C-alpha positions in Angstrom: 174.9 167.5 68.7 173.3 167.5 72.2 169.9 167.9 70.6 170.5 164.9 68.4 171.6 162.8 71.4 168.6 163.9 73.4 166.3 163.0 70.4 168.0 159.5 70.1 167.7 159.0 73.9 164.0 160.0 73.8 163.4 157.5 71.0 165.2 154.7 72.8 163.3 155.4 76.0 160.0 155.4 74.1 160.9 152.1 72.4 161.8 150.6 75.8 158.5 151.8 77.4 156.5 150.4 74.5 158.3 147.1 74.8 157.6 146.9 78.5 154.0 147.9 77.9 153.6 145.2 75.4 155.2 142.6 77.7 152.9 143.7 80.5 149.8 143.4 78.2 151.0 139.9 77.1 151.3 138.8 80.7 147.7 139.8 81.4 146.6 138.2 78.1 148.3 134.9 79.1 146.6 135.0 82.5 143.2 135.7 80.9 143.7 132.9 78.4 144.8 130.6 81.3 141.5 131.3 83.1 139.7 129.3 80.3 141.1 125.8 80.9 141.1 126.5 84.7 137.3 127.2 84.6 136.5 124.5 82.1 138.3 122.0 84.4 136.5 123.3 87.4 133.3 122.9 85.5 133.9 119.2 85.1 136.4 117.9 87.7 134.8 119.5 90.7 131.9 117.1 90.3 134.1 114.0 90.9 134.1 114.2 94.7 130.4 115.0 94.7 129.4 112.0 92.6 128.7 109.8 95.6 126.5 112.5 97.1 124.6 112.9 93.8 124.2 109.2 93.6 122.3 109.2 97.0 120.4 112.5 96.3 119.2 111.4 92.9 118.8 107.7 93.7 121.0 106.6 90.8 123.7 103.9 90.3 127.4 104.5 90.2 127.4 104.1 86.5 124.7 106.7 86.1 126.5 109.1 88.4 129.7 108.7 86.3 127.6 109.8 83.2 127.3 113.2 84.8 131.0 113.5 83.9 130.8 111.6 80.7 127.8 113.5 79.1 129.8 116.7 79.2 132.7 115.0 77.5 130.8 113.1 74.8 129.2 116.3 73.4 132.6 118.1 73.5 134.3 115.2 71.6 131.8 115.5 68.7 131.9 119.3 68.5 135.6 120.2 69.2 136.7 119.7 65.6 133.8 121.9 64.4 134.9 124.6 66.8 138.5 124.3 65.7 137.5 124.7 62.1 135.4 127.7 62.9 138.2 129.3 64.9 140.5 128.9 61.9 138.0 130.8 59.8 136.2 133.4 61.9 138.8 134.0 64.7 139.6 132.4 68.1 137.8 135.0 70.3 134.6 134.8 68.2 134.4 131.2 69.1 135.7 131.3 72.7 133.4 134.0 74.1 130.0 132.6 72.9 131.2 129.2 74.1 131.9 130.4 77.6 128.3 131.9 77.7 126.8 128.6 76.5 128.8 126.7 79.2 127.3 129.1 81.9 123.8 128.4 80.6 124.3 124.7 80.8 125.3 125.1 84.5 122.1 127.1 85.2 119.9 124.4 83.6 121.5 121.6 85.6 121.4 123.6 88.8 117.8 124.6 88.3 116.8 121.0 87.6 118.6 119.7 90.7 117.0 122.4 92.9 113.4 122.4 91.7 112.7 119.0 90.1 111.8 115.7 91.8 113.2 113.6 89.0 116.1 115.8 87.9 118.7 113.3 86.5 117.9 113.6 82.8 117.6 117.4 82.8 120.9 117.5 84.7 122.4 115.4 81.9 120.9 117.8 79.3 122.5 120.8 81.0 125.8 119.0 81.2 125.5 118.3 77.5 125.0 122.0 76.9 128.1 122.6 78.9 129.9 120.2 76.6 128.8 122.3 73.7 130.5 125.3 75.3 133.5 123.4 76.4 134.1 122.4 72.8 134.6 126.0 71.7 136.5 127.2 74.8 139.5 125.3 76.3 140.5 123.5 73.0 140.9 126.8 71.2 143.4 128.1 73.7 146.3 126.1 72.2 146.0 127.5 68.7 145.4 130.9 70.1 148.8 130.7 72.0 150.4 129.6 68.8 149.0 132.6 67.0 150.1 135.1 69.7 153.7 134.0 70.0 156.1 133.4 67.1 159.1 132.2 69.2 158.9 128.4 70.0 160.4 128.9 73.4 157.6 131.4 74.3 155.0 129.0 72.9 156.2 126.0 74.9 156.6 128.2 78.1 153.1 129.7 77.7 151.6 126.2 77.0 153.3 125.1 80.2 151.4 127.8 82.0 148.1 126.8 80.2 148.6 123.2 81.1 149.4 124.2 84.7 146.2 126.2 84.8 144.4 123.2 83.6 145.9 121.0 86.3 145.5 123.7 88.9 141.8 123.4 88.2 142.1 119.7 88.9 143.8 120.5 92.2 141.2 123.0 93.3 138.3 120.9 92.0 138.0 118.3 94.7 138.4 120.9 97.5 136.1 123.5 95.9 133.6 120.9 94.9 133.5 119.4 98.4 133.2 122.8 100.1 130.4 124.1 97.8 128.5 120.9 97.8 128.8 120.9 101.6 126.5 123.9 101.6 124.0 122.5 99.1 124.8 119.4 97.0 123.6 121.1 93.7 125.4 124.4 94.3 128.4 123.4 92.2 126.1 123.6 89.1 125.4 127.3 89.9 129.1 128.1 90.4 129.8 127.4 86.8 128.0 130.5 85.4 129.9 132.7 87.8 133.2 131.2 86.7 132.3 131.6 83.0 131.3 135.2 83.5 134.7 136.1 85.1 136.6 134.4 82.2 134.4 136.1 79.6 135.2 139.5 81.0 138.9 138.8 81.1 139.1 137.4 77.6 136.9 140.2 76.1 139.0 143.1 77.5 142.5 141.7 77.9 143.2 139.3 75.0 144.1 141.0 71.7 144.4 138.4 68.9 146.6 138.9 65.8 144.5 139.9 62.8 145.0 137.8 59.6 145.0 139.7 56.4 144.2 136.6 54.4 140.7 135.6 53.3 139.3 132.4 54.8 140.2 129.3 52.7 137.1 127.6 51.0 136.1 124.5 52.9 137.0 122.1 50.1 140.5 123.6 49.8 140.9 123.6 53.6 139.9 120.0 53.8 142.5 119.0 51.2 145.2 120.9 53.0 144.3 119.2 56.3 144.4 115.8 54.5 147.8 116.8 53.1 149.0 117.7 56.7 148.0 114.2 57.9 149.6 112.5 54.9 152.9 114.2 55.7 152.7 114.1 59.5 150.1 111.4 60.3 152.4 109.0 62.1 153.5 111.4 64.9 150.2 113.3 65.0 148.2 110.1 65.5 150.7 109.0 68.2 150.2 112.3 70.1 146.4 112.0 69.7 146.5 108.5 71.3 148.9 109.4 74.0 146.7 112.4 75.0 143.7 110.1 75.2 145.6 107.6 77.3 146.8 110.2 79.7 143.3 111.5 80.3 141.7 108.1 80.5 144.1 106.9 83.2 143.9 110.2 85.1 140.1 110.4 85.3 139.9 106.6 85.8 142.2 106.6 88.8 140.6 109.8 90.2 137.2 108.0 90.1 138.8 104.9 91.7 140.4 107.0 94.4 137.2 109.0 95.3 135.2 105.7 95.5 137.9 104.0 97.6 138.3 106.9 100.0 134.6 107.1 100.7 133.6 103.4 100.7 136.6 101.8 102.4 137.9 104.7 104.6 134.7 106.7 105.0 136.6 109.9 104.1 134.1 112.5 102.7 133.6 116.2 102.1 136.5 118.6 102.3 138.9 116.0 103.8 138.4 113.8 100.7 139.0 116.8 98.5 142.3 117.5 100.2 143.4 113.9 99.7 142.5 114.1 96.0 144.4 117.4 95.8 147.7 115.8 96.7 148.3 113.8 93.5 146.7 116.5 91.4 149.0 119.1 93.0 152.0 117.0 91.9 150.5 116.9 88.4 150.2 120.7 88.4 153.8 121.3 89.6 155.1 118.8 87.1 153.3 120.6 84.2 154.6 124.0 85.3 158.2 123.0 85.6 158.2 120.8 82.5 156.8 123.7 80.4 159.6 126.0 81.7 162.3 123.4 81.1 161.6 122.0 77.7 162.0 125.3 75.7 162.4 124.4 72.0 164.1 121.0 72.6 161.8 118.5 70.8 164.0 115.5 71.4 163.9 116.3 75.1 160.1 116.5 74.9 160.0 113.0 73.3 162.0 111.4 76.2 160.0 113.2 78.9 156.8 111.8 77.3 158.5 108.3 77.3 159.7 108.6 80.9 156.5 110.0 82.2 154.5 107.2 80.6 156.8 104.5 82.2 156.5 106.2 85.6 152.7 106.2 85.2 152.6 102.5 84.2 154.8 101.5 87.2 152.8 103.6 89.7 149.5 102.1 88.6 150.7 98.5 88.5 152.3 98.8 92.0 148.9 100.0 93.3 147.8 96.3 93.1 150.1 95.4 95.9 148.2 97.2 98.7 145.1 99.4 99.3 146.5 101.1 102.4 145.5 104.7 102.5 148.9 106.5 102.3 150.2 103.8 99.9 147.5 104.8 97.5 148.1 108.5 97.9 151.9 108.1 97.4 151.5 106.1 94.2 148.8 108.4 92.8 151.3 111.2 93.5 153.9 109.5 91.3 151.3 108.9 88.6 150.4 112.6 88.8 154.0 113.6 88.2 154.2 111.2 85.2 151.0 112.7 83.6 152.0 116.2 84.5 155.3 115.9 82.7 153.8 114.4 79.6 151.0 116.9 78.8 153.0 120.2 78.2 155.3 118.2 75.8 152.4 116.9 73.8 150.9 120.5 73.6 154.2 122.0 72.5 155.0 119.3 69.9 151.6 119.6 68.2 151.3 123.4 68.4 154.8 124.2 67.0 154.6 121.4 64.4 151.5 122.7 62.5 151.0 125.8 60.4 148.7 128.5 61.7 145.9 128.1 59.2 145.4 124.4 60.2 146.4 124.8 63.8 142.9 125.2 65.2 141.5 122.1 63.5 144.5 119.8 64.2 144.8 120.8 67.9 141.0 120.4 68.2 141.2 116.8 67.0 143.9 116.3 69.7 141.6 117.8 72.3 138.8 115.6 71.1 141.0 112.6 71.8 141.8 113.9 75.3 138.0 114.3 75.9 137.5 110.7 74.8 139.9 109.7 77.6 138.0 112.0 80.1 134.6 110.5 79.0 135.7 106.9 79.0 137.7 106.9 82.3 135.0 107.0 85.0 132.4 104.6 83.5 135.0 102.0 82.4 136.6 102.1 85.9 133.2 101.7 87.4 132.7 98.5 85.4 136.2 97.3 86.0 136.0 97.9 89.8 132.8 95.7 89.8 134.2 92.8 87.8 138.0 92.6 87.6 139.4 93.3 91.1 143.2 93.9 91.0 143.3 93.1 87.2 142.1 96.7 86.6 145.6 98.0 87.7 147.4 95.8 85.2 144.9 96.9 82.5 145.7 100.6 83.2 149.4 99.8 83.4 149.3 98.1 80.1 147.6 101.0 78.5 150.2 103.4 79.9 153.0 101.1 78.4 151.3 101.5 75.0 151.8 105.3 75.4 155.5 104.7 76.0 155.8 102.5 73.0 154.0 105.0 70.8 156.4 107.7 71.9 159.4 105.6 71.2 158.3 104.3 67.8 156.3 107.1 66.2 157.5 110.5 67.6 160.7 111.3 65.8 161.3 115.1 66.2 164.7 114.9 64.5 163.0 113.7 61.3 160.0 116.0 61.2 159.6 119.7 60.6 156.8 122.1 60.5 154.0 120.8 58.3 154.1 122.2 54.8 
């Protein structure tokens, strides 16, 4: 009897150790996956505080400098659905790792051009476009990868909260890091990108173990029909989430462009100090994403109302900006706007990831990420135009767009009526 009890105890201890080991491995895997959106965000957002410096160094206009951000995003918009389709068929890591390498190469090309060429602008844009190719197959594939790794919806929403926090942490670090690195050499941020990508590649290669599918890839024609069927059953709420994601990114990158231009031209705040000012609203966005991801769990109705409330808070914050352009007034209202956006994003991620079957998840979430990139691409150049021609009207335009997000949430997202796509 003692021997039997010892054997049972041994088996229990072994099972507990295995469970703890698996939990430990999953934590490292999540951290490794979280490095991807962090690095992709750094690879784009850290150029925002450097745009005015680049404008002077390259002798270009504000609109041309904004295209350094936009070129990256336009290419990503086109290729993200392709990357999502490939990830559904050949595997997530097989798409992510080459994409990280391509992103690093794009940074090297832009950095070399800025360093060695007299008329470097167009080659810089070419390198940024190559970065966009890599970005298409890296950060957008993280969402379906999380959905593959975790079966429990609470784990999915919690992990997506961490991923979105990593994304927003990149935005917090970006203005500071970009200002510090550019303070040494204005083109050095381009060369930082390959270093970041190398770190993420190593982490993902060794620490992320993806579940293996035993099923053969679905033929393209059948796959296309299934995706079409998914949209026919879920198109209303999916399209609403796509548009809300685009609106959030458009307003975020638009107001960041506005803030960086205002701080420098009106208040003569440059370098690291400007980076620290920009980090305040972005830090609020980061914390809001983290706590929202932890709080929402599997409650889809709660997700809907957080999206609605966050959109209203964003709209009010942007409209009230028209009342004054005093420095701390601007920062305080941008902080409120950051909280609104930060609360919305993890809810969108969780709704779309948990609502789509695994074999379509990469493609559907990639379309969602394409829409987000459209917002990123459109924000800076459109704000540059609005700032030149509309005055305070631009705040009402941005506020109205944010109200559209709230209306879409209220009218189209009905989690009590929808279920996982069949």
